C-alpha positions in Angstrom: 12.0 3.3 -60.1 8.3 3.8 -59.0 8.6 0.1 -57.0 11.7 1.0 -55.6 10.5 4.3 -54.0 7.7 2.4 -52.6 9.7 -0.4 -51.3 12.1 2.6 -49.4 9.0 4.3 -48.2 7.6 0.9 -46.4 10.8 0.6 -44.7 10.7 3.9 -43.3 7.7 3.7 -42.1 8.3 0.6 -39.7 11.5 2.2 -38.4 11.2 3.8 -35.3 13.6 5.5 -32.4 13.6 4.9 -28.9 12.0 8.1 -27.0 12.0 8.9 -23.4 8.4 9.1 -21.3 7.3 12.2 -23.2 7.6 10.4 -26.5 4.3 10.2 -29.0 2.9 6.7 -29.5 3.5 4.8 -32.5 0.4 2.6 -33.1 0.4 -1.2 -34.1 1.2 -3.0 -36.6 4.6 -1.3 -37.0 7.3 -1.2 -34.0 5.7 0.5 -31.0 7.3 3.5 -29.2 8.5 2.2 -26.3 7.9 4.4 -22.8 7.6 4.0 -19.4 3.9 4.3 -18.0 4.4 7.1 -15.6 2.2 10.1 -15.3 4.5 12.0 -17.6 3.7 9.7 -20.2 2.2 11.9 -23.3 -0.2 9.8 -25.5 -1.8 10.9 -28.7 -4.5 8.5 -30.0 -4.0 4.9 -28.9 -6.2 1.9 -28.7 -9.8 2.0 -27.3 -9.2 -1.5 -25.8 -6.7 0.0 -23.4 -6.6 -1.5 -20.1 -10.3 -2.9 -20.0 -10.2 -3.8 -16.3 -12.3 -3.9 -13.2 -12.8 -1.8 -10.5 -11.2 -3.0 -7.4 -10.4 -1.9 -4.0 -7.5 -1.8 -1.4 -9.4 -4.0 0.9 -8.9 -6.5 -2.0 -5.5 -6.0 -2.4 -4.4 -4.4 0.8 -0.6 -4.1 0.0 -1.2 -1.8 -2.9 -0.2 2.0 -2.4 -0.4 5.4 -4.5 3.0 7.1 -5.3 2.5 10.7 -5.2 5.0 13.5 -6.6 4.9 17.1 -6.4 3.7 18.4 -10.0 2.7 14.8 -10.6 -0.1 14.5 -13.3 -2.5 12.3 -11.9 -5.0 13.3 -9.3 -3.5 14.9 -6.4 -0.3 14.3 -7.9 -0.4 10.5 -8.3 2.5 9.3 -10.5 3.1 5.7 -9.6 1.7 2.6 -7.9 3.7 0.3 -5.3 3.2 -2.4 -2.9 3.8 -2.7 0.5 6.6 -5.3 1.4 7.5 -4.5 5.1 6.8 -2.2 8.2 8.3 0.7 6.5 9.4 -0.8 3.1 7.8 -0.5 -0.5 8.5 -1.9 -3.9 8.4 0.0 -7.1 10.0 0.8 -10.4 13.4 2.2 -10.2 12.1 5.2 -12.9 9.4 5.8 -10.6 12.2 7.5 -8.4 14.9 8.5 -11.0 12.8 9.6 -14.4 10.2 11.2 -12.5 11.2 14.6 -10.8 9.7 16.4 -7.8 9.4 15.5 -3.9 7.5 12.1 -3.4 5.4 10.6 -0.8 3.1 7.8 -0.5 -1.1 7.5 0.0 -2.6 4.4 1.4 -6.3 3.3 1.6 -8.0 5.3 -1.1 -9.8 3.6 -4.1 -10.5 6.8 -5.9 -7.9 9.8 -5.8 -10.2 12.2 -7.8 -11.9 12.8 -4.4 -9.4 14.0 -2.0 -9.5 12.9 1.8 -10.6 9.8 1.3 -7.1 8.2 2.2 -6.3 6.8 5.5 -2.6 7.5 5.9 0.1 9.4 3.8 3.7 9.1 4.8 7.0 10.9 3.1 9.9 9.1 1.7 12.8 8.8 3.8 15.3 7.3 1.3 15.4 4.8 -1.8 17.6 2.3 -3.3 17.6 1.4 -7.1 19.1 -1.9 -8.2 23.1 -1.2 -8.5 22.7 -2.0 -12.1 19.9 0.5 -13.0 21.9 3.2 -15.3 20.2 6.0 -14.2 17.6 8.3 -16.4 16.3 5.9 -19.4 17.7 3.1 -17.8 14.5 1.1 -17.8 15.3 0.5 -21.4 18.3 -1.9 -20.7 16.5 -3.4 -17.3 17.0 -3.6 -13.5 14.1 -1.2 -13.2 13.5 -2.3 -9.8 13.4 0.1 -6.3 13.2 -0.5 -2.5 11.7 2.6 -0.7 12.0 3.2 2.9 9.3 5.8 4.3 9.3 7.9 7.2 6.5 6.2 9.0 5.2 2.9 9.8 2.7 1.7 7.5 -0.8 0.9 8.4 -0.4 -2.6 7.0 -0.2 -6.1 9.3 2.7 -8.1 8.5 0.3 -11.3 7.3 -0.9 -8.6 4.3 2.3 -7.4 3.0 3.1 -9.1 -0.3 5.3 -11.8 -0.5 8.3 -10.8 -3.2 9.7 -13.5 -5.8 13.4 -14.7 -6.0 15.7 -16.5 -8.1 14.0 -19.6 -6.7 10.6 -19.0 -8.1 10.9 -19.0 -11.8 8.1 -21.5 -12.3 5.9 -18.4 -11.5 6.9 -16.8 -14.8 7.3 -19.6 -16.8 5.1 -18.7 -20.5 1.6 -19.9 -20.1 1.1 -18.8 -16.1 -1.3 -15.9 -15.7 -1.3 -13.3 -12.9 -2.9 -9.7 -11.8 -1.7 -6.5 -12.2 -3.1 -3.6 -10.2 -2.6 0.1 -10.4 -4.2 3.7 -10.2 -3.2 4.1 -14.0 -5.3 5.3 -17.1 -8.4 3.2 -18.1 -7.2 4.0 -21.8 -4.5 6.0 -23.6 -6.4 9.3 -23.2 -8.7 7.9 -20.1 -9.3 8.9 -16.6 -6.6 7.9 -13.8 -6.6 7.8 -9.9 -9.2 4.7 -9.9 -7.6 1.5 -8.6 -8.1 -1.2 -11.3 -7.4 -4.7 -11.8 -6.7 -7.4 -14.7 -5.7 -10.5 -15.6 -2.8 -11.2 -17.9 -0.7 -14.1 -19.1 2.7 -14.3 -19.3 4.5 -14.7 -22.8 7.7 -15.9 -24.3 9.5 -13.1 -24.7 10.9 -14.1 -28.4 7.1 -13.2 -29.4 7.1 -10.1 -27.8 10.0 -8.2 -30.2 7.3 -5.5 -31.5 8.8 -2.3 -30.0 11.7 -0.3 -31.1 13.7 -1.5 -28.1 14.4 -5.3 -27.3 12.8 -7.2 -24.5 15.2 -8.9 -22.6 13.9 -12.0 -21.0 16.8 -12.2 -18.2 15.6 -9.0 -16.7 11.9 -8.5 -18.2 8.3 -10.2 -18.2 6.4 -9.8 -21.4 2.7 -10.0 -20.6 -0.7 -9.2 -22.0 -1.4 -9.2 -25.5 0.0 -7.5 -28.6 -3.3 -6.1 -29.5 -3.4 -4.5 -26.0 -7.0 -5.4 -25.3 -6.4 -5.2 -21.5 -2.6 -4.1 -19.8 -1.3 -1.6 -17.8 -1.0 2.3 -18.8 -0.2 5.6 -17.4 0.3 5.9 -13.9 0.4 2.2 -13.3 4.5 2.2 -13.4 5.7 0.5 -10.2 2.5 -1.6 -9.7 2.6 -5.1 -8.7 2.2 -8.2 -11.1 1.2 -11.3 -8.7 1.4 -15.0 -9.8 -0.2 -17.0 -7.1 -0.2 -14.4 -4.5 3.5 -13.7 -5.0 4.7 -10.4 -6.7 7.3 -11.9 -9.7 7.3 -8.3 -11.5 6.8 -4.4 -11.1 5.5 -2.4 -13.9 8.4 -1.0 -16.0 7.5 0.2 -19.6 5.1 -0.9 -22.8 3.7 0.8 -25.5 3.6 4.7 -25.7 -0.1 4.1 -26.8 -1.0 1.7 -23.9 -2.0 -0.6 -26.9 0.3 -3.5 -27.0 2.2 -6.0 -24.5 3.0 -4.8 -20.9 6.8 -5.1 -19.8 7.3 -5.9 -16.4 10.8 -5.8 -14.3 11.4 -9.4 -13.4 11.9 -10.5 -9.7 12.3 -14.3 -10.6 15.8 -13.7 -10.8 18.8 -12.0 -8.3 16.7 -8.7 -8.9 14.4 -10.4 -6.8 17.0 -11.5 -4.5 18.5 -8.3 -4.3 14.8 -6.6 -3.4 14.7 -9.1 -0.3 18.0 -8.2 1.0 17.1 -4.6 1.0 13.7 -5.4 2.4 15.3 -7.3 5.3 14.5 -10.8 6.7 13.6 -12.5 3.4 10.2 -13.1 2.1 8.0 -11.0 4.5 5.5 -13.4 6.8 2.7 -14.9 5.4 -0.5 -16.0 7.0 1.2 -18.8 9.4 0.8 -22.4 9.8 -0.8 -22.5 13.0 -4.2 -21.1 14.6 -5.1 -18.8 17.7 -8.3 -18.5 19.8 -9.1 -17.1 23.2 -11.7 -18.9 25.0 -13.8 -17.8 26.1 -14.1 -14.8 23.7 -15.4 -12.1 25.9 -15.9 -11.3 29.6 -16.7 -8.7 32.1 -14.9 -7.2 34.9 -15.6 -4.0 37.6 -13.0 -1.2 37.3 -9.9 -2.3 40.1 -10.7 -6.3 39.3 -9.4 -8.5 36.6 -10.5 -11.5 34.6 -8.7 -14.2 32.8 -8.9 -16.2 29.8 -7.0 -19.1 28.0 -5.1 -18.5 24.5 -5.1 -21.7 22.7 -3.1 -22.4 19.4 -2.7 -25.4 17.3 0.0 -26.5 15.3 0.7 -26.3 11.5 2.6 -29.1 9.8 5.2 -29.1 12.5 5.6 -27.2 15.8 7.0 -23.7 16.1 7.7 -21.2 18.9 5.0 -18.3 19.2 5.1 -15.3 21.0 2.1 -13.6 22.5 1.1 -10.0 22.9 -1.8 -8.0 23.2 -2.7 -4.0 21.5 -6.1 -2.3 21.7 -6.7 -2.3 25.3 -8.1 0.8 27.1 -6.2 3.3 29.3 -5.6 1.6 32.4 -5.8 -2.1 31.3 -2.9 -4.2 31.3 -2.8 -7.4 29.8 -0.4 -10.6 31.4 0.2 -13.8 29.3 1.5 -16.7 31.6 3.6 -17.9 29.9 4.7 -15.1 26.9 5.9 -17.5 24.7 4.6 -21.1 24.0 4.9 -24.2 21.2 2.1 -23.8 18.6 -0.4 -26.5 19.8 -0.1 -25.5 23.6 -2.1 -22.9 25.3 -1.3 -19.9 27.8 -3.2 -17.9 30.6 -4.0 -14.4 29.6 -5.2 -11.9 32.2 -6.9 -8.7 32.0 -6.3 -6.0 35.0 -8.5 -3.3 35.0 -7.6 -0.1 36.7 -10.1 1.8 39.4 -10.0 4.6 36.6 -10.9 2.7 33.7 -14.0 4.2 31.9 -17.1 1.7 31.8 -17.3 0.3 28.3 -16.6 -2.6 25.8 -13.4 -3.0 24.5 -12.3 -5.1 21.6 -8.6 -6.4 22.1 -6.5 -8.0 19.7 -4.4 -10.8 21.0 -1.4 -11.6 18.5 0.5 -14.9 18.0 3.7 -14.5 16.0 5.5 -17.5 15.0 8.1 -18.3 12.5 5.5 -19.1 9.4 3.5 -15.6 10.5 1.4 -13.9 12.8 -2.3 -14.9 13.6 -4.8 -12.6 15.5 -8.0 -13.5 17.8 -10.1 -10.7 19.3 -11.2 -10.8 23.1 -13.9 -8.4 24.1 -13.7 -6.9 27.3 -16.5 -5.2 29.1 -15.8 -3.0 32.1 -18.3 -2.6 34.4 -21.9 -2.6 32.9 -20.5 -1.6 29.6 -22.4 1.8 29.6 -21.2 5.2 30.2 -23.2 8.6 31.6 -20.1 10.7 30.3 -19.8 11.8 26.5 -16.5 11.0 24.9 -13.1 12.6 25.8 -10.9 13.0 23.0 -7.3 14.0 23.8 -4.2 14.7 21.2 -0.5 13.7 21.9 1.3 16.0 21.2 -1.1 19.0 21.4 0.9 21.2 19.0 3.2 21.2 16.0 5.3 23.7 14.1 6.3 22.9 10.5 6.8 24.4 7.1 4.2 25.5 4.6 2.7 22.6 2.9 4.2 20.1 4.9 2.5 17.4 7.0 2.1 17.0 10.7 0.8 14.1 12.8 -0.7 13.6 16.1 -2.4 10.6 18.0 -5.7 11.1 19.0 -7.5 9.0 22.2 -10.7 8.6 23.1 -12.1 8.1 26.6 -15.8 7.3 27.5 -18.5 7.7 25.5 -21.3 4.8 24.6 -19.8 2.8 21.7 -17.3 3.9 18.9 -16.7 7.5 18.5 -16.2 9.1 15.0 -13.6 11.7 14.7 -13.7 15.2 12.8 -11.8 18.3 12.7 -12.4 21.8 11.8 -9.9 25.0 11.5 -8.0 24.1 8.2 -9.2 24.3 4.7 -8.1 21.0 4.0 -9.8 18.9 6.3 -7.2 16.5 8.6 -7.5 12.7 7.9 -8.0 10.1 10.9 -7.1 6.5 10.7 -9.4 5.0 11.8 -12.2 7.5 11.7 -13.8 5.9 14.5 -12.5 4.5 17.8 -13.9 2.6 20.8 -13.5 3.9 24.2 -10.0 3.7 25.3 -9.0 3.6 21.6 -6.7 5.7 19.5 -6.5 7.3 16.1 -3.8 8.6 14.1 -4.6 12.2 12.6 -2.5 13.5 9.7 -2.9 17.2 8.3 -1.4 19.2 5.6 -0.3 22.7 6.6 -1.6 25.6 4.6 0.8 27.6 2.2 0.0 30.7 4.4 2.4 31.2 7.8 0.4 31.8 10.8 -1.1 29.6 14.0 -4.0 27.7 13.3 -6.3 26.3 15.8 -7.8 22.8 14.7 -10.7 21.4 17.1 -11.0 17.9 16.9 -14.3 16.5 17.4 -15.4 12.8 18.8 -19.0 11.7 18.4 -20.1 8.6 20.0 -23.0 6.5 18.9 -25.4 8.5 21.4 -24.9 11.6 19.8 -22.8 13.0 22.3 -19.5 15.0 21.5 -16.4 15.9 23.1 -13.5 18.1 21.7 -9.9 19.1 22.1 -7.6 21.2 20.2 -4.5 21.0 18.4 -2.5 24.0 17.6 -0.6 24.2 13.9 2.1 26.7 13.9 3.2 27.3 10.1 6.6 28.9 9.7 
């Protein structure tokens, strides 16, 4: 009888029940309690070996973006991680949209969210779509845990740096034995800190060896990556983040052990889920680096106000010629750019002319020349010097618009353009308890920056003074009036 009781106790000790995000962890070697690794995950104990990744940066992974929500448990409300896949498109996990409550927005450009104000850009969520077969709250347990988000504003990531999305034709990328990289802002251990961008390398496993949870790992819809001892992997706050193989996102972080101490499970994209995501993103796979090259010869020149100067845009073809459209950006006020012709075949050349108005301020201006083809976009820089390149005047910033009326706790934006000054001018602002953010923080004469600011919770009218300081130490300022209702 004693032996029968001991056997019954052992069987009960191995049993587990699926729990939502807030469930407690069940440590190895028994079946691990499954949970989504969002900021809502409540962990108790867990392996000291969880994550063991390396610090990384947005510069190294320029498509990575932080998912924030009102009431989020991470720094500044960070809840999930996501990836930029289009001009206003982001891919993440469906449960980041459905299971995690609270108004959501996205933050870009910060490697450590624990220090506010380091980011370069924020945008609200305009809309989102989860996979049509995602079953709602708790649907991550059965699969289809993928969503495509549309943002209110253009994301500050060039097309060449959008991450490519895998589809049903890319199954070779997720064969067992392949390895890839997971990136996210999640915790560094079950009870460790979060909000810092980390990366780790993880192997793709045969799902039949990953049935160590209290719910099934479905190999048709899920990828099992990492290690059964959790020596490195994803954790709280990594939900929705990318798992890339050979530079292609093949899965998004979906769920894992409640203690972050076993395998990590991804929503698999090398199937119809990836095909669906591509169709929602639009245009199929985002453009890559391109197969051709572009250069401007010479790469710099000087023109007096009221004059012009020309150069040659030269391209080389890749495996085969493709049609290339030419454009320019970053030119100062009063400078127009003409291409003759405006579209060429790769391998051909075009003439580019910079017309300088008499009112154009003296200075040196980097102008970006872009060549867009079917295989991607390439850029080259031409440095235009107007006059002698110097200026006796300090910088003169202007704001457009110069005022805004918003609700409490919401955001406002304006374009700050700087004329004159010597060299690049650094932007700063006063007048609010939470300083506005500028992207970029420094601009050359004639350049512009996007200012983002968040309204106080106290109604009233606030005068924000924006100051530009050039390399000679001279300053200029302008005002932006914010009315909070």
